[in-house]
One Martini backbone bead per residue (centre of mass of N, CA, C, O) as a GRO file, in nm:
protein
  205
    1MET     BB    1   1.572  -1.382  -0.013
    2LYS     BB    2   1.326  -1.567   0.148
    3ILE     BB    3   0.984  -1.440   0.130
    4ILE     BB    4   0.667  -1.370   0.256
    5PHE     BB    5   0.381  -1.218   0.103
    6ALA     BB    6   0.072  -1.120   0.263
    7THR     BB    7  -0.076  -1.158  -0.047
    8ALA     BB    8  -0.327  -1.155  -0.324
    9ASN     BB    9  -0.206  -0.906  -0.463
   10LYS     BB   10  -0.051  -0.865  -0.768
   11GLY     BB   11   0.023  -0.563  -0.756
   12LYS     BB   12   0.178  -0.576  -0.481
   13LEU     BB   13   0.382  -0.792  -0.556
   14ARG     BB   14   0.511  -0.646  -0.793
   15GLU     BB   15   0.589  -0.390  -0.642
   16ALA     BB   16   0.776  -0.521  -0.427
   17GLY     BB   17   0.974  -0.640  -0.632
   18GLU     BB   18   1.063  -0.352  -0.744
   19ILE     BB   19   1.157  -0.229  -0.483
   20LEU     BB   20   1.359  -0.464  -0.377
   21GLY     BB   21   1.474  -0.637  -0.590
   22GLU     BB   22   1.742  -0.792  -0.587
   23GLY     BB   23   1.763  -1.082  -0.364
   24TRP     BB   24   1.454  -1.158  -0.396
   25ASP     BB   25   1.219  -1.425  -0.286
   26LEU     BB   26   0.894  -1.392  -0.360
   27ALA     BB   27   0.607  -1.516  -0.186
   28SER     BB   28   0.298  -1.633  -0.186
   29PRO     BB   29   0.051  -1.798  -0.036
   30ALA     BB   30  -0.036  -1.964  -0.284
   31GLU     BB   31   0.254  -2.094  -0.324
   32MET     BB   32   0.206  -2.222  -0.014
   33GLY     BB   33  -0.105  -2.325  -0.009
   34ILE     BB   34  -0.257  -2.053   0.069
   35ASP     BB   35  -0.623  -1.954   0.052
   36GLU     BB   36  -0.680  -1.793   0.293
   37ASP     BB   37  -0.859  -1.546   0.471
   38VAL     BB   38  -0.812  -1.258   0.646
   39GLU     BB   39  -0.958  -1.116   0.921
   40GLU     BB   40  -0.996  -0.761   0.937
   41THR     BB   41  -1.036  -0.654   1.286
   42GLY     BB   42  -0.890  -0.411   1.322
   43GLU     BB   43  -0.846  -0.060   1.419
   44THR     BB   44  -0.560  -0.064   1.263
   45LEU     BB   45  -0.315  -0.100   1.052
   46LYS     BB   46  -0.129  -0.252   1.238
   47ASP     BB   47  -0.318  -0.468   1.323
   48ASN     BB   48  -0.372  -0.596   1.037
   49SER     BB   49  -0.076  -0.648   0.958
   50LEU     BB   50  -0.029  -0.840   1.201
   51LEU     BB   51  -0.247  -1.059   1.137
   52LYS     BB   52  -0.132  -1.142   0.858
   53ALA     BB   53   0.151  -1.221   0.952
   54ARG     BB   54   0.072  -1.432   1.173
   55PHE     BB   55  -0.084  -1.625   0.989
   56ILE     BB   56   0.159  -1.708   0.815
   57HIS     BB   57   0.361  -1.798   1.032
   58GLU     BB   58   0.175  -2.017   1.163
   59LYS     BB   59   0.159  -2.186   0.887
   60THR     BB   60   0.495  -2.191   0.825
   61GLY     BB   61   0.743  -2.045   1.000
   62ALA     BB   62   0.814  -1.816   0.822
   63ASP     BB   63   0.930  -1.559   0.677
   64CYS     BB   64   0.750  -1.239   0.686
   65PHE     BB   65   0.513  -1.010   0.524
   66ALA     BB   66   0.289  -0.721   0.586
   67ASP     BB   67   0.024  -0.509   0.483
   68ASP     BB   68  -0.135  -0.192   0.551
   69THR     BB   69  -0.368   0.024   0.376
   70GLY     BB   70  -0.455   0.378   0.388
   71LEU     BB   71  -0.713   0.617   0.318
   72GLU     BB   72  -0.690   0.967   0.411
   73VAL     BB   73  -0.955   1.197   0.463
   74ASP     BB   74  -1.019   1.486   0.596
   75ALA     BB   75  -1.328   1.549   0.521
   76LEU     BB   76  -1.382   1.228   0.637
   77GLY     BB   77  -1.220   1.177   0.913
   78GLY     BB   78  -1.012   0.952   0.774
   79ALA     BB   79  -1.157   0.835   0.550
   80PRO     BB   80  -1.148   0.493   0.522
   81GLY     BB   81  -0.893   0.363   0.610
   82VAL     BB   82  -0.939   0.046   0.729
   83HIS     BB   83  -1.174   0.049   0.479
   84THR     BB   84  -1.049   0.090   0.196
   85ALA     BB   85  -1.112  -0.202   0.051
   86ARG     BB   86  -1.444  -0.178   0.177
   87TYR     BB   87  -1.603   0.094   0.133
   88ALA     BB   88  -1.856  -0.038  -0.046
   89GLY     BB   89  -1.826  -0.318   0.048
   90GLU     BB   90  -1.871  -0.629   0.039
   91GLY     BB   91  -1.776  -0.735  -0.298
   92HIS     BB   92  -1.632  -0.491  -0.386
   93ASP     BB   93  -1.461  -0.278  -0.580
   94PHE     BB   94  -1.259  -0.008  -0.672
   95GLN     BB   95  -1.481   0.135  -0.838
   96ALA     BB   96  -1.683   0.156  -0.607
   97ASN     BB   97  -1.506   0.307  -0.416
   98ILE     BB   98  -1.459   0.552  -0.594
   99ASP     BB   99  -1.750   0.631  -0.622
  100LYS     BB  100  -1.804   0.686  -0.323
  101LEU     BB  101  -1.584   0.897  -0.283
  102LEU     BB  102  -1.680   1.108  -0.495
  103THR     BB  103  -1.960   1.143  -0.370
  104ASN     BB  104  -1.865   1.239  -0.078
  105LEU     BB  105  -1.701   1.491  -0.240
  106THR     BB  106  -1.926   1.660  -0.326
  107GLY     BB  107  -1.853   1.995  -0.304
  108VAL     BB  108  -1.559   1.953  -0.196
  109SER     BB  109  -1.262   2.143  -0.148
  110ASP     BB  110  -1.132   1.963   0.071
  111ARG     BB  111  -0.889   1.705  -0.058
  112ARG     BB  112  -0.713   1.604   0.155
  113ALA     BB  113  -0.461   1.336   0.148
  114ARG     BB  114  -0.353   0.990   0.241
  115PHE     BB  115  -0.113   0.743   0.238
  116ARG     BB  116  -0.089   0.454   0.463
  117SER     BB  117   0.172   0.235   0.576
  118VAL     BB  118   0.198  -0.097   0.725
  119VAL     BB  119   0.485  -0.302   0.805
  120THR     BB  120   0.512  -0.646   0.885
  121LEU     BB  121   0.785  -0.822   1.034
  122ILE     BB  122   0.883  -1.173   1.042
  123LEU     BB  123   1.187  -1.263   1.223
  124SER     BB  124   1.250  -1.524   1.389
  125GLY     BB  125   0.968  -1.442   1.552
  126GLN     BB  126   1.002  -1.145   1.510
  127GLU     BB  127   0.860  -0.812   1.543
  128PHE     BB  128   0.827  -0.557   1.281
  129PHE     BB  129   0.801  -0.195   1.200
  130PHE     BB  130   0.680  -0.003   0.907
  131ASP     BB  131   0.652   0.333   0.775
  132GLY     BB  132   0.429   0.512   0.531
  133CYS     BB  133   0.388   0.822   0.335
  134LEU     BB  134   0.140   0.991   0.117
  135GLU     BB  135   0.080   1.303  -0.006
  136GLY     BB  136  -0.241   1.469  -0.099
  137ARG     BB  137  -0.517   1.435  -0.337
  138ILE     BB  138  -0.842   1.447  -0.461
  139ALA     BB  139  -0.989   1.404  -0.735
  140GLY     BB  140  -1.278   1.463  -0.940
  141SER     BB  141  -1.151   1.235  -1.131
  142ARG     BB  142  -1.055   1.004  -1.345
  143SER     BB  143  -0.693   0.930  -1.417
  144GLY     BB  144  -0.569   0.684  -1.577
  145LYS     BB  145  -0.429   0.331  -1.627
  146GLY     BB  146  -0.263   0.276  -1.388
  147GLY     BB  147  -0.223   0.074  -1.149
  148PHE     BB  148  -0.425   0.073  -0.843
  149GLY     BB  149  -0.709   0.131  -0.701
  150TYR     BB  150  -0.686   0.488  -0.625
  151ASP     BB  151  -0.486   0.608  -0.831
  152PRO     BB  152  -0.689   0.778  -1.039
  153VAL     BB  153  -0.753   0.994  -0.767
  154PHE     BB  154  -0.448   1.045  -0.689
  155ILE     BB  155  -0.259   1.333  -0.588
  156PRO     BB  156   0.047   1.401  -0.560
  157ASP     BB  157   0.255   1.648  -0.451
  158GLU     BB  158   0.489   1.459  -0.557
  159ILE     BB  159   0.753   1.396  -0.798
  160PRO     BB  160   0.969   1.274  -0.996
  161SER     BB  161   1.238   1.353  -1.161
  162ALA     BB  162   1.482   1.281  -1.384
  163ASP     BB  163   1.694   1.263  -1.108
  164GLY     BB  164   1.486   1.170  -0.867
  165ARG     BB  165   1.377   1.421  -0.752
  166PRO     BB  166   1.150   1.590  -0.575
  167VAL     BB  167   0.859   1.748  -0.718
  168PRO     BB  168   0.622   1.940  -0.803
  169ASN     BB  169   0.279   1.860  -0.915
  170THR     BB  170   0.185   2.072  -1.153
  171ASP     BB  171   0.005   1.853  -1.332
  172ASN     BB  172  -0.180   1.672  -1.166
  173LEU     BB  173  -0.094   1.378  -1.133
  174THR     BB  174  -0.164   1.071  -1.101
  175LEU     BB  175  -0.073   0.749  -1.017
  176ALA     BB  176  -0.191   0.649  -1.313
  177GLU     BB  177   0.016   0.866  -1.482
  178ILE     BB  178   0.259   0.720  -1.382
  179SER     BB  179   0.517   0.534  -1.338
  180GLU     BB  180   0.614   0.276  -1.165
  181GLU     BB  181   0.881   0.386  -1.077
  182ASP     BB  182   0.774   0.657  -0.967
  183LYS     BB  183   0.574   0.541  -0.768
  184ASN     BB  184   0.782   0.381  -0.596
  185ALA     BB  185   0.954   0.624  -0.506
  186ILE     BB  186   0.685   0.765  -0.335
  187SER     BB  187   0.543   0.547  -0.197
  188HIS     BB  188   0.427   0.429   0.100
  189ARG     BB  189   0.519   0.143   0.057
  190GLY     BB  190   0.800   0.194  -0.045
  191LYS     BB  191   0.906   0.329   0.220
  192ALA     BB  192   0.858   0.083   0.399
  193LEU     BB  193   1.022  -0.134   0.234
  194ARG     BB  194   1.295   0.023   0.248
  195LEU     BB  195   1.321   0.000   0.554
  196MET     BB  196   1.321  -0.299   0.570
  197ALA     BB  197   1.565  -0.352   0.372
  198ALA     BB  198   1.768  -0.191   0.558
  199PHE     BB  199   1.736  -0.363   0.810
  200LEU     BB  200   1.819  -0.635   0.683
  201LYS     BB  201   2.102  -0.547   0.598
  202GLU     BB  202   2.205  -0.487   0.879
  203ARG     BB  203   2.150  -0.814   0.943
  204GLY     BB  204   2.255  -0.979   0.683
  205LYS     BB  205   2.000  -1.038   0.459
   0.00000   0.00000   0.00000
């Protein structure tokens, strides 16, 4: 199935391709000749996900999906939330975002957090939504070289065992320290995308 993933993030595009597997022909907006950025003005993850999906659908008329993901830290009142990608301000990268996060958590013992993703699918002009969540906590410093975004400082509560079952993350590994395959098996975006894939399969797509 050919479908547009409304993202310019190569890491997300690769991750989505790995999660969805064979039978999917994923295209990026750039591959469709669209290089404009969507202004994410929504107050919720669902709002922003919908804005991005609608933008691509209006430009192409094609089936597409978009996601918006937020990191919610309990001690920060749910921040950065919808501002996750721009936490350190416009024009800053994720290194700056992580620096700000760790600074704001200096001396804080309660480091509970979660990643939450909302995927909006537009299929034949209809809109559908799928949610995924990954519980964990924020590490005291960066660890690992894999993944992208906040992965080096996010410690998931559970990781996959050798047989694929989730087990407690007793080694306190960050998402940047586990394999892409294991990350995809537990990730917030992975959960939402698998729900979308199952929905499409039921509809014979």
